[in-house]
C-alpha positions as CSV (number, residue, x, y, z in Angstrom):
1,M,189.0,66.6,104.8
2,A,186.4,69.2,105.3
3,G,187.8,70.0,108.7
4,H,191.3,70.5,107.4
5,S,190.0,72.7,104.6
6,L,188.0,74.9,107.0
7,V,191.1,75.8,109.2
8,P,192.1,79.0,107.2
9,T,188.6,80.4,107.7
10,L,188.0,79.5,111.4
11,E,187.7,83.2,112.3
12,A,184.3,83.0,110.8
13,D,181.6,81.6,113.1
14,S,180.1,79.5,110.4
15,A,183.3,77.8,109.6
16,R,184.2,77.4,113.3
17,S,180.8,75.9,114.0
18,A,181.1,73.4,111.2
19,Y,184.7,72.5,112.4
20,I,183.6,71.9,116.0
21,F,180.7,69.8,114.8
22,I,182.9,67.6,112.6
23,Y,185.8,67.3,115.1
24,S,183.5,66.4,118.0
25,F,182.9,62.9,116.5
26,H,184.6,62.2,113.2
27,M,187.9,60.6,114.5
28,P,186.2,58.8,117.4
29,A,183.8,57.3,114.8
30,F,186.7,56.4,112.5
31,V,188.6,54.8,115.4
32,L,185.5,52.9,116.6
33,I,185.0,51.4,113.1
34,S,188.7,50.6,113.0
35,G,188.4,48.7,116.3
36,Y,185.3,46.8,115.0
37,L,187.2,45.8,111.8
38,S,190.2,44.6,114.0
39,R,188.2,42.1,116.1
40,N,189.6,39.1,114.3
41,F,192.9,40.8,113.3
42,W,195.2,38.3,115.1
43,H,193.3,35.3,113.6
44,S,194.7,35.9,110.1
45,N,198.3,35.9,109.0
46,A,197.3,38.0,106.0
47,K,195.8,40.7,108.2
48,I,198.9,40.6,110.4
49,N,201.1,41.2,107.3
50,K,199.0,44.3,106.6
51,L,200.6,46.0,109.7
52,V,203.5,46.5,107.3
53,D,201.9,46.4,103.9
54,T,199.1,48.9,104.4
55,L,200.2,50.8,107.5
56,L,203.9,51.1,108.1
57,I,205.1,51.2,104.5
58,P,202.4,53.8,103.5
59,F,203.3,55.8,106.6
60,V,206.9,56.1,105.5
61,V,205.8,56.9,101.9
62,V,203.3,59.6,103.0
63,E,205.8,61.1,105.4
64,V,208.5,61.5,102.7
65,G,205.9,62.6,100.2
66,Y,204.6,65.4,102.4
67,A,208.1,66.5,103.2
68,L,208.9,66.8,99.5
69,L,205.6,68.6,98.9
70,R,206.4,71.2,101.6
71,V,209.8,71.8,100.1
72,A,208.2,72.3,96.7
73,L,205.9,74.9,98.3
74,G,208.8,76.8,99.6
75,Q,209.0,75.5,103.2
76,K,212.0,74.0,104.9
77,W,212.8,70.3,104.7
78,S,211.4,68.6,107.7
79,L,211.2,64.8,108.1
80,T,210.9,63.1,111.5
81,I,209.6,59.6,111.1
82,I,208.9,59.1,114.8
83,D,206.8,62.2,115.0
84,P,204.0,61.8,112.4
85,A,203.2,64.8,110.2
86,W,199.7,66.1,110.2
87,L,197.1,63.4,109.4
88,N,199.7,60.6,109.2
89,W,199.4,60.0,113.0
90,Y,196.5,57.6,112.4
91,L,198.6,55.0,110.7
92,L,201.0,54.6,113.6
93,A,198.2,54.8,116.2
94,L,196.4,52.0,114.4
95,V,199.5,49.9,114.5
96,L,199.7,50.3,118.3
97,W,196.0,49.7,118.8
98,R,196.1,46.5,116.8
99,I,199.2,45.3,118.5
100,S,197.4,45.8,121.8
101,T,194.3,44.0,120.7
102,P,195.1,40.6,122.4
103,V,195.4,42.5,125.7
104,W,192.0,44.0,125.5
105,T,190.3,40.8,124.3
106,R,191.7,39.0,127.4
107,M,190.4,41.4,129.9
108,K,187.1,41.1,131.8
109,Q,186.3,44.8,131.7
110,P,188.3,46.2,128.8
111,L,186.2,49.2,128.2
112,L,186.2,50.3,131.8
113,I,190.0,50.0,131.9
114,A,190.3,51.9,128.6
115,V,188.1,54.8,129.9
116,I,190.1,55.0,133.1
117,I,193.4,55.1,131.1
118,Y,191.9,57.7,128.8
119,L,190.9,60.0,131.7
120,V,194.1,59.5,133.7
121,A,196.3,60.2,130.6
122,G,195.1,63.8,130.7
123,F,197.2,64.3,133.8
124,S,200.5,63.7,131.9
125,E,202.3,65.5,129.2
126,I,202.4,62.6,126.7
127,S,204.7,62.9,123.7
128,G,203.4,62.8,120.2
129,D,206.2,60.5,119.1
130,F,204.8,57.4,117.5
131,S,201.3,58.8,118.0
132,I,201.3,57.8,121.7
133,D,199.2,60.8,122.7
134,R,196.5,59.9,120.2
135,F,196.8,56.2,121.2
136,F,195.7,57.1,124.7
137,G,193.4,59.9,123.7
138,L,191.2,57.8,121.5
139,L,191.7,54.4,123.2
140,P,188.1,53.9,124.5
141,F,186.7,54.2,121.0
142,Y,189.0,51.5,119.6
143,V,188.3,49.1,122.5
144,L,184.5,49.7,122.2
145,G,184.8,48.8,118.5
146,L,186.5,45.5,119.4
147,L,183.6,44.7,121.7
148,L,180.8,45.4,119.2
149,K,179.1,42.7,117.3
150,P,176.9,42.9,114.2
151,E,173.7,42.6,116.3
152,H,174.6,45.7,118.2
153,F,174.4,47.7,115.0
154,D,171.0,46.1,114.3
155,H,169.6,48.1,117.2
156,L,170.4,51.3,115.3
157,N,168.2,50.3,112.4
158,R,165.0,50.8,114.4
159,L,162.7,53.7,113.2
160,W,162.6,55.4,116.6
161,V,166.4,55.3,116.8
162,K,166.7,56.9,113.4
163,I,164.2,59.7,114.3
164,A,166.1,60.3,117.6
165,A,169.4,60.4,115.6
166,V,168.1,63.3,113.5
167,F,167.3,65.3,116.6
168,V,170.6,64.4,118.2
169,L,172.6,65.7,115.2
170,I,170.4,68.9,115.0
171,G,171.0,69.4,118.7
172,A,174.7,68.8,118.3
173,A,174.8,71.4,115.5
174,G,173.1,73.9,117.8
175,V,175.7,73.2,120.5
176,A,178.5,73.6,118.0
177,I,177.1,77.0,116.9
178,Y,176.9,78.1,120.6
179,I,180.4,77.0,121.4
180,A,181.8,78.7,118.3
181,H,180.2,82.0,119.4
182,T,181.7,81.7,122.8
183,G,185.2,81.5,121.3
184,A,186.1,78.4,123.3
185,K,189.4,76.7,122.7
186,L,189.5,73.9,120.2
187,A,192.3,71.9,121.8
188,P,190.0,69.4,123.6
189,L,188.6,68.3,120.3
190,Y,192.0,66.8,119.3
191,F,191.9,64.1,122.0
192,K,195.6,64.4,122.8
193,N,196.4,67.4,125.0
194,S,197.0,67.2,128.8
195,Y,194.8,69.2,131.1
196,A,197.7,71.4,132.0
197,K,198.5,72.2,128.4
198,M,194.9,73.2,127.9
199,D,195.1,75.4,131.0
200,M,192.4,73.4,132.8
201,S,192.2,72.4,136.4
202,W,192.2,68.6,137.0
203,Y,188.4,68.5,137.7
204,V,187.5,70.7,134.7
205,G,189.8,68.5,132.5
206,L,188.3,65.3,133.7
207,G,184.8,66.7,133.2
208,T,185.7,67.9,129.7
209,R,187.2,64.6,128.6
210,A,184.2,62.7,130.0
211,A,181.8,65.0,128.3
212,L,183.6,64.6,125.0
213,L,183.7,60.9,125.3
214,V,179.9,60.7,125.9
215,G,179.1,63.3,123.2
216,A,181.3,61.6,120.6
217,L,179.7,58.2,121.3
218,V,176.2,59.6,121.1
219,M,176.9,61.4,117.8
220,T,178.7,58.4,116.4
221,A,175.7,56.3,117.1
222,A,173.4,58.9,115.5
223,V,175.5,59.0,112.4
224,L,175.7,55.2,112.1
225,A,171.9,55.0,112.6
226,L,171.4,57.2,109.6
227,V,173.8,55.3,107.3
228,P,171.9,53.2,104.7
229,R,172.0,49.5,105.4
230,G,171.5,48.4,101.8
231,E,173.7,48.7,98.7
232,T,174.1,52.3,97.5
233,W,176.0,54.2,94.9
234,F,178.7,55.0,97.4
235,S,179.1,51.6,99.0
236,D,181.9,50.6,96.6
237,L,183.7,54.0,97.3
238,G,183.7,53.1,101.0
239,T,186.2,50.2,100.3
240,R,188.9,52.8,99.4
241,T,188.5,55.4,102.1
242,L,192.2,55.0,103.0
243,Y,193.1,56.7,99.8
244,A,190.9,59.6,100.5
245,Y,192.3,59.9,104.0
246,L,196.0,59.8,103.0
247,L,195.9,61.7,99.8
248,H,193.5,64.5,100.6
249,G,196.3,66.4,102.4
250,I,198.0,67.0,99.1
251,P,195.4,69.3,97.5
252,V,194.4,70.8,100.9
253,L,198.0,71.7,101.7
254,I,198.5,73.2,98.2
255,A,195.3,75.2,98.5
256,K,196.3,76.5,101.9
257,E,199.8,77.5,100.8
258,M,198.5,79.2,97.6
259,G,195.9,81.1,99.7
260,W,192.9,79.6,97.8
261,L,191.2,78.9,101.1
262,S,191.6,82.4,102.5
263,V,189.8,84.5,100.0
264,P,187.3,86.9,101.7
265,W,184.1,85.4,100.3
266,L,184.8,82.1,102.0
267,Y,184.5,83.7,105.4
268,G,180.7,83.1,105.8
269,P,178.0,80.4,105.6
270,L,178.2,80.2,101.8
271,G,181.9,79.9,102.0
272,A,181.8,77.1,104.5
273,L,179.2,75.3,102.4
274,A,181.4,75.8,99.3
275,I,184.4,74.3,101.0
276,M,182.6,71.3,102.4
277,T,180.9,70.7,99.0
278,S,184.2,70.8,97.2
279,C,185.7,68.4,99.8
280,F,182.8,66.0,99.2
281,A,183.5,66.0,95.5
282,L,187.2,65.5,96.1
283,A,186.5,62.6,98.5
284,I,184.6,60.8,95.7
285,V,187.4,61.3,93.3
286,L,190.0,60.0,95.7
287,C,187.9,56.9,96.4
288,L,187.5,56.0,92.7
289,P,189.0,52.7,91.4
290,E,191.2,54.8,89.1
291,T,192.8,56.5,92.1
292,R,193.6,53.2,93.7
293,T,195.1,52.0,90.5
294,I,197.5,54.9,90.3
295,F,198.6,54.9,94.0
296,K,198.2,51.2,95.0
297,W,201.9,50.6,94.6
298,A,202.6,53.1,97.5
299,L,199.6,52.7,99.7
300,E,198.8,49.0,99.4
301,P,202.0,47.3,98.3
302,R,202.1,43.5,98.0
303,L,205.2,42.4,99.9
304,T,204.7,38.7,99.8
305,W,208.4,38.2,99.4
306,L,208.9,39.7,102.9
307,Y,207.0,37.0,104.8
308,R,207.6,33.3,105.5
309,R,205.1,30.9,104.2
310,T,203.1,29.3,106.9
311,S,202.7,25.5,107.0
312,K,199.2,24.1,106.5
């Protein structure tokens, strides 16, 4: 959410630095957790049903919703279901990852194979239809999530790991600031473009993808190490993050089109801080139980009539 909101101000080094820091790990972390939560996906009929209930149906609803919103904001009508709009790519990619889960769980070295596919995919111009480009671009993180067990996360709860995590994130922030000042291209951070499309030689492309993979994993581990293990005031909010993910595009798109995110005073450190603080507050609102009550019919429909009853 913060990353999307910072886009209009990326000419400012402060906003660009924050954007690079966020994008270097936030979707890899999200996909890794998605993989972890999908470990037993095929063991439950109810979870299999959710491929339609909470992924495919919401995907269509959100696609149509954003198309209508763009028209309301004066843009042309545009609706291509097979080519996900903006943030909606994740729902289709997650469907494909979950469908592929039995393949990875049967392999002896699934993570090694996933990393090789991830690196080799950069040699091809992969279409964005059905989120295939993101499927390959973030594949290692999903597969790693499938392989993780609760005891692996226990290692992150050690004091020395938490201290190291703080320094890792401080160092990552410094690197992001440096990269922002160099004016480097942001395309590699999207984990979808080919080496040729990013104007990279094959060896630079491979090195960049490998570095991004390692950096994203280290940053993800650092963030997870600092996440509180006990019950907190935001624990309950975390059960409704899908609503924040799918709905935040509405206020962000409106703010962009109305020019609210392009006012001069936002082009600076205080502006970047103001944008991210506002996004934090908006995320809380979108994760509230009341938000779920209003939008549950569209984002978590109960389609029990669609499925056959299984015999006991």
